[in-house]
N, C-alpha and C positions, 0 to 999 in steps of 0.2 A: 568687218573686213573690207578693205578698200583695194582697188586695183590701181597700180601705177602703170601708165600706158607709154609705149614708145612712140615718138613723133614720126620716125621715118620707117617704121615697120609695123605691121599689124600684129603687135605682140604686147601682151600685158602680163604682169606678175601679181600674184595674190600675196600681199604682205599684211600682217596685222600691224596695229598702230605702233607697237614697240619696235618692230623691225624697220618700219619707215623712219622712226626717230633715229635709229642707229645709222642707217644707210644714207638718208637724205636730210638729216637734221643738221647737227653741228658740222662746221667746215674744217674741223681738225684733221691734220694729215695722218696722225696716228691714233686709231681708235682701238681701245682695249676693252674687251667684253668678258667679264667673269660671270658665268651663268650656271644654273643647276641643270641636272640631267633632263633630257627631253624638252628643252626649251625651244628647239626647232632652229637653232642657229645654222647648222650645216645646210639644211634645205634653203633657208633664207639667203645664205651666202651664195649658193649655186644660182638661185634666181637673179640675185644682184649682179653676179659676174656676167651672165648671159645678157642682161639688160644693158650693162655698161659696154660690152663688146659690140652691141648693135648700135648704140647711140653715140659712142665716141669712136669714130672711125680710125682704124689703123693702130689700135692700142695693143700693147703687150701686157699680159696678165700672168702672174705666177701664183700657183696654189701649192702651199707646202702642207703636207700631212705626215702622219707618223710612219706608216708602212705602205708598201705598194698595194696590198690587198684592200686597204681602206679606200685608196684612190679609185680603184676599179669598181668597187662596190658603190661608192658615192656617185661616181659618174652615171652608172646605170640607174641608180635609185633616184637621184635628184636632178642631174643635168639632162639626161635623155628625155624625160617627160616634158621639159620646157622646150628642148630643141625640136621635138616632134610638132610643136605648134608652128614651126617655121617651114618655109619651102625647103625641102630636103636638098635642093640644088645649091643652097647658099652656105651650107655647113658640112664639115667633114671631121671625123675623129680618127686619128691614128693611134690604135690601141698599143702598138709596139713602142711608140714614143710618148704615149700619154699626152697627146697634143690635139687640141681642138682649134679648128680654124673656122671663122665666120666671115663671109664675104659681104661687105657693105658697099654702097654706091660710092663711097669716098676712099675705100681701102680695106685691106684685110686685117682683122683682129685675130690675135693668137693667144691661146691659153696653154701654158706649160704646167703640167701637174707633176710634182716631184715629192719623193719621200725623204724624210729627215735623216734616215740612217745611211743615205748615200750623198753626203754633202758635196762631193766632187761634181755631181750632176747639177748642182744649183749655181755654180759659179760662172761668171763671164758674160752675163747679159744685163741689160737695163730694162726696167719695167715701169709701166704707168700705174699699175694696181697690183698690190701683193696681199694675198690672203694667207694668214698662218692659222690653220685649223688645229684643234686639239692642242692648244698652246701649253697646257699644263704638262704635257709629255714632250712636245717638240722643243720647248724652250728650257728644258732641263740642261740642254747642251748650249751653254752660253756662247761658245765659240761659233756655233752655227749661225747665231744672230750677228755677232760682231764681225766675223770674217766672210760670211757668205751673203746673208740676207740684207743687212744694213747697207753695204756698199752698192747693192743693186737698186737702192732707192734714189741714188744721186742723179743719174742721167736725166730723168724726167720728173724729179721731185715727186716720187711715187706716193700715192695714197696707200696706207697700210692698215689693214683690219686684222686684229689679233684677237682670237676668241677661243674659249674652251671652259671646261670645268676645272677649277683650281686643283692643284695637287700639292698643297702645303705651302708654307711660307719659306721653307728652306729645303735644299736638296739633300740627298743622302750624304754628301760630303760636308754637310752643315754650312753650305754657302747659301746666301739669299737667293731664292728662286727668281729667275729673270722675269717670269710672268708676273709675279707679285711686285717686283721692283718697277716694272713698266706700269702696272696698275696704279701703284702709289704715285708715280710721276703724273699720270693722267688726272689724278685728284687734285694735284697742287700746281700744275703748270699754268702760270699766269699769262704766258704768251699765247696760249690756246693751240699749240701744236699737238698736244696730247690731250685726249679726252677719254675718261674711263666710265664704264657702265657696269652695273651689277643687277642681275635679274635672277629670279628663282624659277623653279619648275612651274609654280603657280601663275607666272606671268604669261604663259603660253595659253591664249584663249581657245586653242583647238583641243586642249586636253580636258578630260573630265576631272573636276576637282576631287571627286570621290576616289578616282583611281590614284591620284597623287597622294591622297590621304593614306591609301593602302600602301603605296610605295614608302611613305614616311614611316609607317609602322614596321615595314620589313627592313628598313635601313637602320643599322646600329646608331645609337644616340650620338656617339662621337663623330659619326660621318655625316649626319644630317645637314649640319651647317655647310659642309662642302658640297655634297652630292645633290642636295635639294635646293639650298639657298645660294649656292655659288660663292661662298665666302672662303677666304684664305684662313686655314687653321694651322696651328703648330702641330707638326707631325710627331714630335717627340712623345713616345709612349702611347700613340694612338692607333698603332697597327692592330689588326684583328688577331694575328698570331704572334705571340711573344717568343723571342729566341730562347728564353729560359725554360720554355715548356718542353722542348725536344729532349728525348732520351736517346742515348747512344749505346751501341753494342759493337764489340770487337768481332772481326770476321771469324776468328776461331770459336767464339761463343755461339755464333749462328748455327754451327754444325751440331751443337748439343741440344738445340731446341726441338721439342716435340711439336709437330705442326699439323694443321688441319687441311689447309689448301694453299696452293701457290697460284697466284693470279697475275696475268699481264693485262694492262689496260692501255689503249692507244688513243691519242688525240691526233687526228690526221689533217694534213694541209698539203695538197699536191696539185691544186688547180694551176693551169698554165699561167706563167708570169707572176705567181705569188711567191717570188723568190725570197721574200722577207718573212714568210711564215714558217714556223717550226712544226715538224712532226715529232711527237713525243711518245715514248713507251716507258711505262714504269712497271717494274716487277716487284710484287709484294708477296710476303710470306705471312700467312695468318696462323697464329698459335692460339691456345685457349685464352691468353690474356694479353697478347701483343699483336700489333701490326708492324711488320718489319719491312722497310723499303730496302730491297736488295740492290736495285740498279735503276738508273735513269739513262735512257737513250734519247738524245735530242739532236736533230739535224734538220737542215733545209734540203729536201730531196723531192724529185719528181716521182710520178707514180710507179714506173718500173723499178726504181731503186727502193721505193717505199714497200712494195710487195716483197722484194728480196730481203729488206731489213726485217719485215715482220716474220718471215720464215727463219731468218738467222737468229732473231731474238728468241723465237720459240725453241729452236734446236739447242740453243745455249742453255736455256733454263728449264725446258720441259714442263711448263705450267699445266695445271689441271684445266684451266680455261683461259682464253684470250678474249677480253672484252673490248668491243669497238662500238662507238655510238652509231646507231643505225639511221643516220640522216646525213645529208650533204655528201662530203667527200668520203665518209666512212662506208657508205653503202657499196661503192665500187670495190673497196678493199675486202669487205665481207664477201661479196659475190665471187671475187677472184680466188680468195683463199678457200672458200667452200668448194669451188669448182675444181681447183687444181691441187689441193693438199688435204691432209687428214687432220689438220689442226682443229682442236675443239673450240670453235668460234661461238661467242655469245653476243648477240646484238643487245645493246642497252639503250634506253631512251632517257632524254633529259627533259623533264616536264616542269622544271622550276628555274628561276633565275640563278645565275652563277653565285651571286652573293648569298642566296638562301642555302645552297649546298655547303658553302664554306662556313657560314654561321652554324649550321647544323652539326658540323664535325669538330668545331673548336673545343668542345668539352672533352672529346677523346684525347686530343693533344694535350690539353691543360691537365688532364688526369694522369698523364705520363704513360699512355698506352701505345703511342706511336714512336717507333724506334728507327733511327738512321744508322747505317753501318759506318763506322769511323774510317777516316782517311781516304775517302773516295774523291776522285777529281770532280765529280758533279756536285759534291756536297754543298760547297759555299754558294754556288749559283742557285741551287734549289732553295736553300735556307733564306738567301737574300730576297728571292721573289716572294716567298711565303710571308716573310716579316714585313716587307714593304707594301704588300697588297693593301688597298687598291691603287696605290700610287706607283704603278709599274707600267712599263711599255708592253711587256709580254706577260701573260698570266696562264700559259698553257700547262705549266707544271703543277701549280696549285689547283688549277681547274680539275685535272684528272685525278689528283690526289683526293680532292673533296668528293668527286663522283665515286671513286673506288670505296672510300670509307663509308659513304652513305649506303652504298649497295652492300658492302661486306658486313657491316654491323648488324644487318637484318638477316643475312642469309649465309653465314659462314659455315654452317654445318650441313648444308644441303648436299646430298650425294656421297659424302665421304665421312662417315661417322668415326672411323678409326684415326688414331694419331700416328704420325710417321716421323722418322728422323731424316734430316736433310743429309744426303750424301755429298761428299766433297766434290765429286765430278759434276754435281748439279749447280755449283757456283763457279762459273768459269773465271779465269783470270785473263782479261782482255781489255781493250780500251773501253773505259767507262766503268769497269769494275776490277780494280787492282788492289 
C-alpha cells in the first residue's frame, strides 16, 4: 500500500497499486472499470475526487449514482473520513443540495452529487471531472448518458471515470447495455481516448482471500463471472427466478382456501431525504400447501405516512402478525406501533446476505408452491423485479418475499393449529388489490 500525497495540502490518500493504475496511470479521458463486488472502487473514487479537488483549483466535479440514499450513505462512509483529515474551515457540505465545496488557495472546487433517476437535476452545467458509479445500473438508461452526461463533458473536456459491477450484455429491452458498449470501446480505441479495465474481487489486497472464496461458494455459478470477476455475461435465462415457476390463482378461488396464517411483512425506508427509496408491505396467506401473495403496497413515504400506511394495511387485511425487521428504520416503526396500537408486531432479524435468502426459497417457487393473485396492478412490477434480479435497480419486493418465505416455511403452524376460511371482507377492493 502506498500513499499519494497532495503538494499544496497536508493530505494523502491510501490507494492500492491497482487503484493508482486506474486513477494516475493512463491518460485516457474516458476510463471504464468493470469490477467484481467489494473491489473497493467507490471508496477509491471518493479519495480520488477529494484529492483532485484539492490539487486542481477551481474544478467542478459531478458524481452520478443510482439513488439518493446511496449518495448520502457513500458521502458519510467514504468522503467524510477523508475530509476530516483537512482543516474543517476549508470545506463544507450542503446536505440538502448534495454539494461539497473545498476552498483552495487558487479557487473553490465544487462537487455535485446527483441520482440517475432524476435526470433533470443533471443538466445545464459543465464539469472538469465526472464520476459514474454503479454503471451497470445507471447506464441502463442510454438517454441519461447521451442527453445529460455526455454534453456536460464538452466545456472543459472532462475526464470521465465509469465504474461498477456489470449487469449483463443486454438490457431488458434486448438492447446492448451501454456499460458493455463503452467497455468494448475502451478495449479497441486506437486513439487512446477510451481505456477499459477489468478487475475481480480477488484484486482488492485489503480483502481476505478466504472470505472471497466463501463468497464464491455462496454465489450461484451463473453469477460468479459477473459478481466476483466483473465480467459481462448474457442475461438470457440466467435469472435466479424463472417466470414459468409462478403459479396463479383467481381472486374468487382465494376465498375457498383453508388457511393457517395471514402475515404482513414490511421493508421500511423513511429516513429524511431518501425520497428515492420505497417502503413495501406484502400480505401473504399461508395454507397447508401454498403461499399466496394477496397484495403488494409500495410507495415512497416519510415516517408519519409510513405509520399511517402500516395501520391502514393492517385494518384492511387483519393479519395474524405484522413482521418488521428490527434494525435501522424498522425499529422506530416497531416502537411506534407497539406504543400506539394493538397490532400484533413481530420483529424479525436478517442474519444472512440477501442472496442467501433468495437462493434458499427458489425451490419453493420452482416446486409451484408460491401463488400470485391474477389481474392485480402490482403483479407485473413484482414479477419483473423477481425475474430480473440481481440486475435490478430496486430489490425491495423480492427481498421481503424471500425473508417471508424463509421465516414462514419453518414456522407456519406456530400458535394457530386450526384451519380457517378467508372471509370476503378480509380481502378489500382498493388501490393495489382490485
